[in-house]
DOLOBA-460142 format. One line per 4 residues: number of its first residue (from 1); for each residue x, y, z of C-alpha. Coordinates in nm, 2 decimals. Layout:
% residues N
NUM	X,Y,Z  ...
END
This chain:
% residues 78
1	19.02,9.79,-9.67  18.84,9.89,-9.34  18.49,9.79,-9.29  18.21,10.00,-9.16
5	17.92,9.84,-8.97  17.59,9.95,-9.15  17.31,9.87,-8.90  17.12,9.77,-9.23
9	16.91,9.46,-9.26  17.10,9.19,-9.45  17.42,9.39,-9.47  17.68,9.34,-9.17
13	17.94,9.59,-9.30  18.08,9.77,-9.61  18.42,9.89,-9.71  18.55,10.08,-10.00
17	18.90,10.14,-10.15  18.89,10.45,-10.37  19.23,10.37,-10.52  19.11,10.03,-10.67
21	18.74,10.13,-10.68  18.65,9.81,-10.50  18.34,9.78,-10.27  18.34,9.50,-10.01
25	18.01,9.41,-9.88  17.98,9.15,-9.60  17.62,9.03,-9.56  17.46,8.90,-9.23
29	17.49,8.55,-9.37  17.87,8.59,-9.37  17.91,8.58,-9.74  18.11,8.87,-9.88
33	18.09,9.02,-10.24  18.35,9.24,-10.39  18.23,9.47,-10.66  18.47,9.63,-10.90
37	18.45,9.97,-11.07  18.26,10.14,-10.80  18.30,10.52,-10.82  18.34,10.74,-10.51
41	18.00,10.90,-10.59  17.82,10.54,-10.60  17.98,10.47,-10.26  17.87,10.79,-10.11
45	17.52,10.74,-10.25  17.52,10.40,-10.08  17.64,10.55,-9.74  17.35,10.81,-9.76
49	17.08,10.57,-9.87  16.80,10.51,-9.61  16.83,10.13,-9.71  17.17,10.02,-9.80
53	17.06,9.67,-9.87  16.80,9.80,-10.13  17.06,10.03,-10.27  17.31,9.75,-10.33
57	17.01,9.53,-10.48  16.88,9.82,-10.72  17.20,10.01,-10.79  17.49,9.78,-10.78
61	17.41,9.42,-10.82  17.40,9.33,-11.19  17.56,9.66,-11.29  17.92,9.61,-11.17
65	18.13,9.29,-11.19  18.15,9.10,-10.86  18.32,8.80,-10.69  18.18,8.61,-10.40
69	18.36,8.50,-10.10  18.16,8.25,-9.88  18.15,8.30,-9.50  18.40,8.58,-9.43
73	18.46,8.72,-9.08  18.40,9.07,-9.02  18.72,9.27,-9.06  18.89,8.99,-9.26
77	19.07,9.12,-9.58  18.99,8.97,-9.92
END
């Protein structure tokens, strides 16, 4: 899954795999979160959001299952 830098406060990069519907969010802290069941539409809304950090907090966290991976390096696959 390739990562895209966001320029968003709090989020270093995001990646999406439409085949598995997995979203990988790498935070500025280095922690990474993989969300399951993310539709292409939700991902496209995330990319278009004026604040991606806010979009994740308000529209993804708590609504989709997630796994946390502490201190990932940018570009590292999970």
